N, CA and C atoms as an extended XYZ file, in Angstrom:
552
Properties=species:S:1:pos:R:3:atomname:S:1:resname:S:1:resid:I:1 pbc="F F F"
N        -3.126      -13.588       13.385 N   MET     1
C        -4.826      -13.051       13.585 CA  MET     1
C        -3.946      -11.482       12.354 C   MET     1
N        -4.295      -11.089       11.472 N   SER     2
C        -3.603      -10.514       10.493 CA  SER     2
C        -3.907       -8.376       11.247 C   SER     2
N        -3.574       -7.748       10.828 N   LYS     3
C        -3.208       -6.193       11.539 CA  LYS     3
C        -4.659       -5.659       11.263 C   LYS     3
N        -5.609       -6.219       10.493 N   TYR     4
C        -7.092       -5.777        9.779 CA  TYR     4
C        -8.361       -6.395       10.697 C   TYR     4
N        -7.860       -7.371       10.888 N   SER     5
C        -8.612       -8.176       11.932 CA  SER     5
C        -8.522       -7.267       13.603 C   SER     5
N        -7.376       -7.246       13.582 N   LYS     6
C        -7.247       -6.490       15.057 CA  LYS     6
C        -7.637       -4.667       15.285 C   LYS     6
N        -7.455       -4.340       13.786 N   ILE     7
C        -8.339       -2.908       13.868 CA  ILE     7
C        -9.307       -3.109       13.935 C   ILE     7
N       -10.151       -4.225       13.809 N   ILE     8
C       -11.708       -4.431       13.589 CA  ILE     8
C       -12.205       -4.629       14.857 C   ILE     8
N       -11.132       -5.235       15.666 N   LEU     9
C       -11.357       -5.416       16.998 CA  LEU     9
C       -11.287       -4.159       18.043 C   LEU     9
N       -10.482       -3.424       17.874 N   PHE    10
C       -10.224       -2.325       18.039 CA  PHE    10
C       -11.157       -1.425       18.422 C   PHE    10
N       -12.007       -1.265       16.747 N   LEU    11
C       -12.625       -0.394       16.593 CA  LEU    11
C       -14.428       -1.025       17.603 C   LEU    11
N       -14.578       -2.405       17.146 N   ILE    12
C       -15.766       -2.702       18.169 CA  ILE    12
C       -15.544       -2.521       19.738 C   ILE    12
N       -14.703       -2.992       20.686 N   ILE    13
C       -14.192       -2.756       21.755 CA  ILE    13
C       -14.347       -1.061       21.822 C   ILE    13
N       -13.683       -0.140       20.656 N   PHE    14
C       -13.944        1.216       21.395 CA  PHE    14
C       -15.222        1.540       21.379 C   PHE    14
N       -15.892        1.293       20.243 N   PHE    15
C       -17.444        2.331       20.254 CA  PHE    15
C       -18.032        1.136       21.436 C   PHE    15
N       -17.895        0.161       22.025 N   LEU    16
C       -18.677       -0.117       23.021 CA  LEU    16
C       -18.652        0.510       24.209 C   LEU    16
N       -17.480        0.489       24.256 N   SER    17
C       -16.864        1.477       25.169 CA  SER    17
C       -17.339        3.061       24.958 C   SER    17
N       -17.643        3.637       24.627 N   ILE    18
C       -18.217        5.033       24.046 CA  ILE    18
C       -19.274        4.718       24.040 C   ILE    18
N       -20.396        3.623       24.047 N   PHE    19
C       -21.866        3.426       24.521 CA  PHE    19
C       -21.989        3.404       25.939 C   PHE    19
N       -20.805        2.352       26.381 N   LEU    20
C       -21.111        2.720       27.771 CA  LEU    20
C       -21.158        3.937       28.547 C   LEU    20
N       -20.104        4.989       28.072 N   PHE    21
C       -19.742        6.086       28.546 CA  PHE    21
C       -21.058        6.592       28.419 C   PHE    21
N       -21.683        6.855       27.535 N   LEU    22
C       -23.273        7.300       26.869 CA  LEU    22
C       -24.221        6.547       27.618 C   LEU    22
N       -24.282        5.987       28.091 N   GLN    23
C       -25.324        5.180       29.145 CA  GLN    23
C       -24.741        5.184       30.232 C   GLN    23
N       -23.782        6.220       30.740 N   LYS    24
C       -23.234        6.745       31.836 CA  LYS    24
C       -22.840        5.766       33.248 C   LYS    24
N       -22.154        4.693       32.490 N   ASN    25
C       -21.627        3.720       33.034 CA  ASN    25
C       -20.482        3.380       32.594 C   ASN    25
N       -19.747        4.640       33.684 N   TYR    26
C       -18.073        5.232       33.156 CA  TYR    26
C       -17.288        4.311       34.082 C   TYR    26
N       -17.360        3.214       34.899 N   PHE    27
C       -16.641        2.448       35.070 CA  PHE    27
C       -16.081        1.071       33.940 C   PHE    27
N       -17.562        0.899       33.143 N   TRP    28
C       -16.648       -0.445       32.550 CA  TRP    28
C       -16.731        0.238       31.036 C   TRP    28
N       -17.225        1.419       31.059 N   GLY    29
C       -16.479        2.406       29.647 CA  GLY    29
C       -15.043        2.383       29.583 C   GLY    29
N       -14.721        2.968       30.948 N   SER    30
C       -12.964        2.930       31.167 CA  SER    30
C       -12.412        1.857       31.049 C   SER    30
N       -12.898        0.733       31.669 N   ILE    31
C       -12.048       -0.374       31.086 CA  ILE    31
C       -11.960       -1.013       29.681 C   ILE    31
N       -13.222       -0.555       29.593 N   LEU    32
C       -13.318       -0.927       27.788 CA  LEU    32
C       -12.371       -0.763       26.943 C   LEU    32
N       -12.065        1.153       27.286 N   PHE    33
C       -11.671        1.739       26.564 CA  PHE    33
C        -9.899        1.508       26.702 C   PHE    33
N        -9.611        1.159       27.992 N   PHE    34
C        -8.253        0.649       28.037 CA  PHE    34
C        -7.785       -0.477       27.304 C   PHE    34
N        -9.122       -1.542       27.902 N   LEU    35
C        -8.878       -2.776       26.955 CA  LEU    35
C        -9.033       -2.775       25.244 C   LEU    35
N        -9.884       -1.732       24.480 N   SER    36
C        -9.448       -1.382       23.015 CA  SER    36
C        -7.943       -1.067       22.626 C   SER    36
N        -6.826       -0.480       23.406 N   LEU    37
C        -5.903       -0.272       23.524 CA  LEU    37
C        -4.805       -1.444       22.969 C   LEU    37
N        -5.023       -2.527       23.371 N   ILE    38
C        -4.643       -3.951       23.584 CA  ILE    38
C        -4.239       -4.077       22.028 C   ILE    38
N        -5.238       -4.355       21.064 N   PRO    39
C        -4.967       -4.540       20.064 CA  PRO    39
C        -3.953       -3.722       18.964 C   PRO    39
N        -4.392       -2.420       19.353 N   ILE    40
C        -3.673       -1.588       18.756 CA  ILE    40
C        -2.288       -1.463       18.837 C   ILE    40
N        -1.211       -2.080       20.370 N   PHE    41
C        -0.470       -2.228       20.606 CA  PHE    41
C         0.215       -3.322       19.634 C   PHE    41
N        -0.361       -4.735       19.965 N   PHE    42
C        -0.493       -5.564       18.762 CA  PHE    42
C        -0.194       -5.389       17.564 C   PHE    42
N        -0.793       -3.881       16.707 N   ILE    43
C        -0.450       -3.575       15.349 CA  ILE    43
C         0.591       -3.676       15.277 C   ILE    43
N         1.294       -2.174       15.972 N   PHE    44
C         2.571       -2.271       15.994 CA  PHE    44
C         3.755       -3.207       16.665 C   PHE    44
N         3.130       -3.958       17.451 N   ARG    45
C         4.345       -4.874       18.278 CA  ARG    45
C         3.752       -6.339       18.095 C   ARG    45
N         4.134       -7.460       17.039 N   ASN    46
C         3.455       -8.089       16.699 CA  ASN    46
C         3.534       -9.432       18.145 C   ASN    46
N         3.012      -10.289       18.223 N   GLU    47
C         2.748      -10.768       19.607 CA  GLU    47
C         3.899      -12.117       19.677 C   GLU    47
N         3.853      -12.435       18.502 N   PHE    48
C         4.926      -13.807       17.820 CA  PHE    48
C         6.203      -12.957       17.714 C   PHE    48
N         6.635      -11.931       16.862 N   LEU    49
C         8.042      -11.393       16.971 CA  LEU    49
C         8.378      -11.139       18.100 C   LEU    49
N         7.686      -10.466       18.890 N   LEU    50
C         7.877      -10.320       20.707 CA  LEU    50
C         8.801      -11.625       21.601 C   LEU    50
N         7.548      -12.986       21.222 N   LEU    51
C         8.272      -13.898       21.528 CA  LEU    51
C         9.060      -14.695       21.415 C   LEU    51
N         9.688      -14.398       19.830 N   ALA    52
C        10.614      -14.735       19.004 CA  ALA    52
C        11.926      -14.343       19.469 C   ALA    52
N        12.004      -12.830       19.908 N   PHE    53
C        12.950      -11.945       20.218 CA  PHE    53
C        13.277      -12.757       21.925 C   PHE    53
N        11.918      -12.987       22.565 N   LEU    54
C        12.806      -13.526       23.973 CA  LEU    54
C        13.207      -14.768       23.389 C   LEU    54
N        12.672      -15.598       23.002 N   LYS    55
C        13.705      -16.919       23.111 CA  LYS    55
C        14.633      -16.437       22.216 C   LYS    55
N        15.113      -15.678       21.357 N   ILE    56
C        16.756      -15.675       20.638 CA  ILE    56
C        17.544      -15.330       22.082 C   ILE    56
N        17.069      -14.514       22.698 N   ARG    57
C        18.086      -13.841       23.821 CA  ARG    57
C        18.290      -15.075       24.975 C   ARG    57
N        17.487      -15.663       24.753 N   LYS    58
C        17.545      -17.219       25.783 CA  LYS    58
C        18.406      -18.111       24.714 C   LYS    58
N        18.651      -17.878       23.848 N   LYS    59
C        19.501      -19.032       22.574 CA  LYS    59
C        18.772      -20.049       22.397 C   LYS    59
N        17.533      -20.193       22.152 N   ASP    60
C        16.064      -21.035       22.104 CA  ASP    60
C        16.179      -20.791       20.426 C   ASP    60
N        17.049      -21.890       19.928 N   MET    61
C        16.330      -21.658       18.067 CA  MET    61
C        15.390      -22.650       18.083 C   MET    61
N        14.922      -23.142       19.064 N   ASN    62
C        13.827      -24.825       19.008 CA  ASN    62
C        12.461      -23.369       18.849 C   ASN    62
N        12.325      -22.623       19.862 N   GLY    63
C        11.425      -21.946       20.437 CA  GLY    63
C        11.433      -20.710       19.451 C   GLY    63
N        12.519      -20.281       19.055 N   LEU    64
C        12.957      -18.963       17.938 CA  LEU    64
C        11.395      -19.712       16.827 C   LEU    64
N        12.525      -21.208       16.270 N   LYS    65
C        11.607      -21.275       14.773 CA  LYS    65
C        10.047      -21.933       14.953 C   LYS    65
N         9.197      -22.147       16.129 N   LYS    66
C         7.866      -22.008       16.737 CA  LYS    66
C         7.530      -20.870       16.301 C   LYS    66
N         7.842      -19.863       16.986 N   TYR    67
C         7.062      -18.522       17.136 CA  TYR    67
C         7.247      -17.857       15.562 C   TYR    67
N         7.958      -18.146       14.784 N   LEU    68
C         8.360      -17.673       13.836 CA  LEU    68
C         7.502      -18.387       12.841 C   LEU    68
N         7.018      -19.756       12.716 N   GLU    69
C         6.317      -20.517       12.058 CA  GLU    69
C         4.643      -20.144       12.383 C   GLU    69
N         4.667      -19.592       13.543 N   TYR    70
C         2.858      -19.040       13.764 CA  TYR    70
C         2.829      -17.560       12.521 C   TYR    70
N         3.264      -17.306       11.930 N   ILE    71
C         3.987      -16.012       11.191 CA  ILE    71
C         3.735      -16.941        9.866 C   ILE    71
N         2.438      -16.783        9.464 N   LYS    72
C         1.904      -17.601        7.683 CA  LYS    72
C         2.479      -16.561        7.107 C   LYS    72
N         1.871      -15.497        6.488 N   ASN    73
C         2.320      -14.482        5.587 CA  ASN    73
C         2.526      -13.049        5.985 C   ASN    73
N         3.539      -12.660        6.379 N   PRO    74
C         4.006      -11.844        7.103 CA  PRO    74
C         3.842      -10.544        6.648 C   PRO    74
N         3.514      -10.629        5.033 N   GLU    75
C         2.999       -8.900        4.081 CA  GLU    75
C         1.706       -8.915        5.109 C   GLU    75
N         1.078       -9.510        4.851 N   LEU    76
C        -0.830       -9.325        5.835 CA  LEU    76
C        -0.549       -9.564        7.569 C   LEU    76
N         0.250       -9.807        8.067 N   GLN    77
C         0.261       -9.787        9.478 CA  GLN    77
C         0.890       -8.428        9.936 C   GLN    77
N         2.004       -8.232        9.323 N   LEU    78
C         2.811       -7.511        9.944 CA  LEU    78
C         3.448       -5.760        9.321 C   LEU    78
N         3.927       -4.898        9.768 N   THR    79
C         3.969       -3.636        9.495 CA  THR    79
C         5.309       -4.165        8.552 C   THR    79
N         5.933       -2.673        7.831 N   LYS    80
C         6.754       -2.888        7.043 CA  LYS    80
C         8.281       -3.095        8.014 C   LYS    80
N         8.548       -2.270        8.983 N   ASN    81
C         9.449       -2.613        9.847 CA  ASN    81
C         9.541       -3.864       10.783 C   ASN    81
N         8.086       -4.713       10.590 N   GLN    82
C         8.283       -6.039       11.146 CA  GLN    82
C         8.606       -6.835       10.747 C   GLN    82
N         8.167       -7.004        9.225 N   ILE    83
C         8.589       -7.683        8.148 CA  ILE    83
C        10.232       -7.848        7.576 C   ILE    83
N        10.810       -6.776        7.931 N   ALA    84
C        12.091       -6.758        8.241 CA  ALA    84
C        12.888       -7.478        9.724 C   ALA    84
N        12.402       -7.596       10.514 N   TYR    85
C        12.704       -8.398       11.457 CA  TYR    85
C        12.457       -9.660       11.698 C   TYR    85
N        11.276       -9.710       11.011 N   TYR    86
C        10.892      -11.328       10.473 CA  TYR    86
C        11.920      -11.997        9.765 C   TYR    86
N        12.254      -11.238        8.859 N   TYR    87
C        13.464      -11.856        7.979 CA  TYR    87
C        14.567      -11.959        8.599 C   TYR    87
N        15.084      -10.554        9.571 N   PHE    88
C        16.269      -10.980       10.379 CA  PHE    88
C        16.282      -12.027       11.291 C   PHE    88
N        15.399      -12.075       11.760 N   LEU    89
C        15.034      -13.577       12.656 CA  LEU    89
C        15.284      -14.919       11.841 C   LEU    89
N        15.036      -14.768       10.878 N   ASN    90
C        14.777      -16.253        9.893 CA  ASN    90
C        16.085      -16.399        9.574 C   ASN    90
N        16.739      -15.294        9.252 N   GLY    91
C        18.461      -15.095        8.676 CA  GLY    91
C        19.157      -15.816        9.907 C   GLY    91
N        18.497      -15.355       11.273 N   ILE    92
C        19.850      -15.944       12.126 CA  ILE    92
C        19.548      -17.315       12.355 C   ILE    92
N        18.241      -17.635       12.319 N   LEU    93
C        17.738      -18.685       12.569 CA  LEU    93
C        18.747      -20.270       11.607 C   LEU    93
N        18.324      -19.546       10.111 N   TYR    94
C        18.848      -20.567        9.327 CA  TYR    94
C        20.805      -20.124        8.956 C   TYR    94
N        21.387      -19.721       10.161 N   SER    95
C        22.868      -19.100        9.454 CA  SER    95
C        23.746      -20.012        9.937 C   SER    95
N        22.863      -20.800       11.294 N   GLU    96
C        23.852      -22.326       11.540 CA  GLU    96
C        23.408      -23.635       10.302 C   GLU    96
N        22.156      -23.712        9.828 N   LYS    97
C        22.128      -24.812        8.974 CA  LYS    97
C        22.200      -24.582        7.571 C   LYS    97
N        22.135      -23.067        7.038 N   ASN    98
C        21.958      -23.253        5.653 CA  ASN    98
C        22.558      -21.641        5.177 C   ASN    98
N        23.635      -21.617        5.168 N   ILE    99
C        23.926      -20.018        4.817 CA  ILE    99
C        23.459      -19.007        3.750 C   ILE    99
N        23.045      -20.606        2.601 N   ILE   100
C        22.451      -19.547        1.462 CA  ILE   100
C        21.218      -19.165        1.383 C   ILE   100
N        20.245      -20.156        2.557 N   GLU   101
C        19.056      -19.316        2.555 CA  GLU   101
C        19.280      -18.143        3.917 C   GLU   101
N        19.786      -18.295        4.656 N   SER   102
C        20.122      -17.076        5.385 CA  SER   102
C        20.651      -16.052        4.541 C   SER   102
N        21.829      -15.891        3.742 N   GLU   103
C        21.611      -15.240        3.007 CA  GLU   103
C        20.713      -14.351        2.539 C   GLU   103
N        19.410      -15.236        1.764 N   ASN   104
C        18.359      -14.182        1.037 CA  ASN   104
C        17.305      -13.864        2.091 C   ASN   104
N        17.797      -14.449        3.237 N   TYR   105
C        16.468      -14.000        4.408 CA  TYR   105
C        17.464      -12.559        4.595 C   TYR   105
N        18.483      -12.149        5.380 N   MET   106
C        19.655      -11.463        5.398 CA  MET   106
C        19.282      -10.155        4.280 C   MET   106
N        19.254      -10.819        2.844 N   GLN   107
C        18.867       -9.539        2.027 CA  GLN   107
C        17.738       -8.756        2.089 C   GLN   107
N        16.432       -9.855        2.086 N   LYS   108
C        15.229       -8.866        2.504 CA  LYS   108
C        14.801       -8.419        3.715 C   LYS   108
N        15.912       -8.637        5.031 N   ALA   109
C        15.525       -7.652        5.727 CA  ALA   109
C        16.519       -6.574        5.568 C   ALA   109
N        17.290       -6.378        5.031 N   LEU   110
C        18.173       -4.910        4.585 CA  LEU   110
C        17.433       -4.161        3.213 C   LEU   110
N        16.289       -5.133        2.747 N   PHE   111
C        15.461       -4.191        1.824 CA  PHE   111
C        14.499       -3.844        2.479 C   PHE   111
N        13.861       -4.312        3.239 N   PHE   112
C        12.555       -4.055        4.106 CA  PHE   112
C        13.183       -3.333        5.085 C   PHE   112
N        14.218       -2.739        5.744 N   GLY   113
C        14.838       -1.677        6.537 CA  GLY   113
C        15.177       -2.097        8.149 C   GLY   113
N        16.238       -2.583        8.259 N   LEU   114
C        16.118       -2.549        9.724 CA  LEU   114
C        16.543       -1.465       10.478 C   LEU   114
N        15.839       -0.952       11.710 N   LYS   115
C        16.194        0.376       12.180 CA  LYS   115
C        17.392        0.349       13.097 C   LYS   115
N        18.172       -0.466       13.661 N   PHE   116
C        19.173       -0.169       14.558 CA  PHE   116
C        20.342       -0.899       13.656 C   PHE   116
N        21.474        0.247       13.715 N   LYS   117
C        22.911        0.245       13.702 CA  LYS   117
C        23.153       -1.013       13.573 C   LYS   117
N        23.179       -1.786       14.618 N   GLN   118
C        23.615       -3.431       15.526 CA  GLN   118
C        23.180       -4.475       14.598 C   GLN   118
N        21.677       -4.296       14.290 N   ASN   119
C        21.123       -5.317       13.416 CA  ASN   119
C        21.755       -5.018       12.132 C   ASN   119
N        22.015       -3.931       11.651 N   ILE   120
C        22.151       -3.978       10.358 CA  ILE   120
C        23.587       -4.480       10.063 C   ILE   120
N        24.487       -4.261       11.235 N   ALA   121
C        25.985       -4.691       11.061 CA  ALA   121
C        25.760       -6.002       10.946 C   ALA   121
N        25.067       -7.113       11.809 N   ILE   122
C        24.751       -8.764       12.462 CA  ILE   122
C        24.573       -8.881       10.682 C   ILE   122
N        23.538       -8.427       10.333 N   ALA   123
C        22.773       -8.776        8.689 CA  ALA   123
C        24.286       -8.311        7.488 C   ALA   123
N        25.135       -7.671        7.729 N   LYS   124
C        26.069       -7.678        6.603 CA  LYS   124
C        27.109       -8.285        6.839 C   LYS   124
N        27.656       -8.872        8.589 N   LEU   125
C        28.368       -9.634        8.604 CA  LEU   125
C        28.522      -11.248        8.192 C   LEU   125
N        26.946      -11.735        8.569 N   ASN   126
C        26.077      -12.605        7.411 CA  ASN   126
C        26.406      -12.794        6.387 C   ASN   126
N        26.058      -11.638        5.490 N   LEU   127
C        26.171      -11.370        4.346 CA  LEU   127
C        27.697      -11.705        3.882 C   LEU   127
N        28.312      -11.207        4.930 N   ALA   128
C        29.678      -11.152        3.951 CA  ALA   128
C        30.112      -12.944        4.540 C   ALA   128
N        29.965      -13.778        5.659 N   ILE   129
C        30.015      -14.850        5.440 CA  ILE   129
C        29.338      -15.761        4.643 C   ILE   129
N        28.598      -15.296        4.065 N   ALA   130
C        28.102      -16.109        2.687 CA  ALA   130
C        28.613      -16.068        1.488 C   ALA   130
N        29.118      -14.363        1.402 N   SER   131
C        29.836      -14.259       -0.214 CA  SER   131
C        31.617      -14.783        0.077 C   SER   131
N        31.951      -14.873        1.449 N   LEU   132
C        32.959      -15.795        1.069 CA  LEU   132
C        32.910      -17.420        1.052 C   LEU   132
N        31.862      -17.850        1.729 N   SER   133
C        31.596      -19.159        1.237 CA  SER   133
C        31.518      -19.455       -0.111 C   SER   133
N        30.973      -18.585       -0.509 N   LYS   134
C        30.328      -18.449       -2.172 CA  LYS   134
C        32.190      -18.447       -3.125 C   LYS   134
N        33.000      -17.571       -2.253 N   GLY   135
C        34.429      -17.713       -3.238 CA  GLY   135
C        34.277      -15.941       -3.633 C   GLY   135
N        33.279      -15.212       -3.547 N   ASP   136
C        33.431      -13.832       -3.501 CA  ASP   136
C        34.385      -13.039       -2.651 C   ASP   136
N        35.604      -12.797       -2.577 N   LYS   137
C        36.365      -12.589       -1.752 CA  LYS   137
C        36.043      -10.852       -1.606 C   LYS   137
N        35.966      -10.441       -2.847 N   LYS   138
C        35.916       -9.039       -2.902 CA  LYS   138
C        34.374       -8.049       -2.066 C   LYS   138
N        33.289       -8.776       -2.235 N   ARG   139
C        32.261       -8.549       -1.817 CA  ARG   139
C        31.912       -8.924       -0.377 C   ARG   139
N        32.899      -10.023       -0.101 N   ALA   140
C        33.146      -10.495        1.063 CA  ALA   140
C        33.663       -8.945        2.080 C   ALA   140
N        34.609       -8.511        1.357 N   GLU   141
C        35.750       -7.554        2.097 CA  GLU   141
C        34.814       -6.299        2.421 C   GLU   141
N        33.992       -5.787        0.919 N   LEU   142
C        33.248       -4.947        1.077 CA  LEU   142
C        32.089       -4.828        2.469 C   LEU   142
N        31.377       -5.949        2.216 N   LEU   143
C        30.007       -6.188        3.572 CA  LEU   143
C        30.648       -6.068        4.829 C   LEU   143
N        32.243       -6.870        5.335 N   LEU   144
C        32.810       -6.403        6.522 CA  LEU   144
C        33.522       -5.232        6.571 C   LEU   144
N        33.727       -4.176        5.982 N   LEU   145
C        33.878       -2.862        5.859 CA  LEU   145
C        32.773       -2.251        6.346 C   LEU   145
N        31.261       -2.557        5.785 N   GLU   146
C        30.062       -1.815        6.062 CA  GLU   146
C        29.639       -2.242        7.437 C   GLU   146
N        29.880       -3.585        7.625 N   ALA   147
C        29.464       -4.208        9.261 CA  ALA   147
C        30.265       -3.563       10.285 C   ALA   147
N        31.673       -2.961        9.861 N   LYS   148
C        32.466       -2.531       10.677 CA  LYS   148
C        31.976       -1.191       10.869 C   LYS   148
N        31.772       -0.491        9.776 N   LYS   149
C        31.268        0.861       10.078 CA  LYS   149
C        30.023        0.906       10.984 C   LYS   149
N        28.890        0.184       10.690 N   MET   150
C        27.494        0.094       11.449 CA  MET   150
C        27.837       -0.353       12.964 C   MET   150
N        28.568       -1.416       13.141 N   ASP   151
C        29.178       -1.848       15.033 CA  ASP   151
C        29.412       -0.629       15.636 C   ASP   151
N        28.451        0.020       15.866 N   ILE   152
C        29.044        1.321       16.602 CA  ILE   152
C        29.647        1.487       17.891 C   ILE   152
N        29.001       -0.497       18.824 N   SER   153
C        29.541       -0.112       20.167 CA  SER   153
C        30.727       -1.180       20.177 C   SER   153
N        30.962       -1.740       19.240 N   GLY   154
C        31.822       -2.759       19.052 CA  GLY   154
C        31.937       -4.252       19.472 C   GLY   154
N        30.312       -4.643       19.662 N   LEU   155
C        29.578       -5.797       19.879 CA  LEU   155
C        30.486       -7.181       18.859 C   LEU   155
N        30.686       -6.707       17.541 N   LEU   156
C        31.469       -7.395       16.359 CA  LEU   156
C        32.553       -7.845       16.340 C   LEU   156
N        33.188       -6.804       17.075 N   HIS   157
C        34.803       -6.461       16.269 CA  HIS   157
C        35.097       -7.713       16.679 C   HIS   157
N        34.911       -8.878       17.751 N   ASP   158
C        36.066      -10.216       17.504 CA  ASP   158
C        35.221      -10.904       16.257 C   ASP   158
N        33.901      -11.131       16.128 N   GLN   159
C        33.858      -11.845       14.688 CA  GLN   159
C        34.219      -11.304       13.351 C   GLN   159
N        34.485       -9.928       13.352 N   ILE   160
C        34.794       -9.253       12.425 CA  ILE   160
C        36.122       -9.404       12.342 C   ILE   160
N        37.052       -9.797       12.890 N   GLN   161
C        38.462      -10.130       13.106 CA  GLN   161
C        38.966      -11.431       12.862 C   GLN   161
N        38.036      -12.587       12.864 N   ILE   162
C        37.954      -14.010       12.848 CA  ILE   162
C        37.829      -14.083       11.527 C   ILE   162
N        36.349      -13.344       10.940 N   ILE   163
C        36.779      -13.500        9.139 CA  ILE   163
C        37.733      -13.029        8.869 C   ILE   163
N        38.561      -11.904        9.255 N   LYS   164
C        39.381      -11.078        8.382 CA  LYS   164
C        40.511      -12.370        8.161 C   LYS   164
N        41.419      -12.746        9.758 N   ILE   165
C        42.040      -14.024        9.509 CA  ILE   165
C        41.646      -15.161        8.530 C   ILE   165
N        40.581      -16.019        8.479 N   GLN   166
C        39.874      -16.441        7.646 CA  GLN   166
C        40.124      -15.935        6.216 C   GLN   166
N        40.084      -15.068        6.015 N   MET   167
C        40.068      -14.429        4.515 CA  MET   167
C        41.417      -14.191        4.214 C   MET   167
N        42.314      -14.040        5.273 N   LYS   168
C        43.839      -14.044        4.602 CA  LYS   168
C        44.551      -15.486        4.848 C   LYS   168
N        43.661      -16.324        5.164 N   LYS   169
C        44.233      -17.849        5.135 CA  LYS   169
C        44.041      -18.179        3.846 C   LYS   169
N        42.701      -18.119        3.259 N   ILE   170
C        42.784      -18.227        1.732 CA  ILE   170
C        43.433      -17.750        1.125 C   ILE   170
N        43.960      -16.169        1.030 N   ASN   171
C        44.738      -16.118        0.162 CA  ASN   171
C        46.276      -16.938        0.150 C   ASN   171
N        46.645      -17.030        1.153 N   ILE   172
C        47.879      -17.398        1.596 CA  ILE   172
C        47.854      -18.693        0.982 C   ILE   172
N        46.904      -19.560        1.116 N   GLY   173
C        46.424      -21.102        0.353 CA  GLY   173
C        46.613      -20.816       -1.024 C   GLY   173
N        46.079      -19.530       -1.854 N   ASN   174
C        45.905      -19.840       -3.157 CA  ASN   174
C        47.623      -19.064       -3.430 C   ASN   174
N        48.414      -18.688       -2.734 N   LYS   175
C        49.503      -17.629       -3.318 CA  LYS   175
C        50.566      -18.876       -3.104 C   LYS   175
N        50.198      -20.221       -2.634 N   ASN   176
C        51.265      -20.856       -2.757 CA  ASN   176
C        51.049      -22.395       -3.704 C   ASN   176
N        49.588      -22.238       -3.981 N   LYS   177
C        49.396      -23.081       -5.386 CA  LYS   177
C        50.210      -22.304       -6.623 C   LYS   177
N        50.623      -23.455       -7.317 N   PRO   178
C        51.259      -23.206       -8.927 CA  PRO   178
C        49.785      -22.649       -9.629 C   PRO   178
N        50.076      -21.849      -10.586 N   ASN   179
C        48.996      -21.262      -11.578 CA  ASN   179
C        48.781      -22.644      -12.441 C   ASN   179
N        48.048      -23.033      -12.418 N   PRO   180
C        47.597      -24.123      -13.979 CA  PRO   180
C        47.705      -23.665      -15.255 C   PRO   180
N        47.518      -22.586      -15.494 N   TYR   181
C        47.231      -22.104      -16.729 CA  TYR   181
C        48.541      -21.408      -17.650 C   TYR   181
N        49.761      -21.366      -16.720 N   THR   182
C        51.117      -21.259      -17.021 CA  THR   182
C        51.919      -22.300      -17.806 C   THR   182
N        52.395      -21.442      -18.412 N   ARG   183
C        53.503      -22.488      -19.624 CA  ARG   183
C        54.712      -22.937      -18.585 C   ARG   183
N        55.016      -24.197      -18.787 N   LYS   184
C        55.936      -24.394      -18.188 CA  LYS   184
C        57.135      -24.621      -19.111 C   LYS   184
C-alpha cells in the first residue's frame, strides 16, 4: 500500500469520525478517530520494514527476504529514512551471497541517510570488505577508520580487528613475492 493511499484512508476514517461526533455519537466517533491514527502510524513506520527488522533480530534471512520483497517500489511506498533502511537491510541480506550487490545497496543506504551511527558503521564495514575484495586496500583502510569512529558502543570492534588482520596478511603475501617488472 503506497503512502498516498494510507493518507486517503486516514482522511476517510477521520472525516467519518467527525461526522459521527456531529451526530452526537461520541463512542463510535472516538473509536473511529483512534482507528484513523493507525494509517498515519504506518506512513512513518512501514509494516513490512518493521517485520523485516523482527526477522533480522531472529537471524531469519529467508523471512527478511520475504518481507523485503513485499516492497515493490521503495520510492513510492516509503519515506526517505525508510528508503535508507530498506537498502540497508538489502545490503545485509546480500552481504553473505553477493558482496558487489551488497556494496551497491550499502552505498544507496548511506546516500539516503541512515539515522543511527551504529548502522552507518555497519554499512561502512561492509563497504570496506567489498573494497578489500576488489583489491582497493587504501579505500578499505579509510572505510575501516570511518567505521571505527562511528562504532560508539564498540560492537564492531572484533570484526574491524579481523579485517585489519586480513589486510596485514595481504601485505605479507605481496612483500614475499618478487616484482615481475624488475630486471634481473
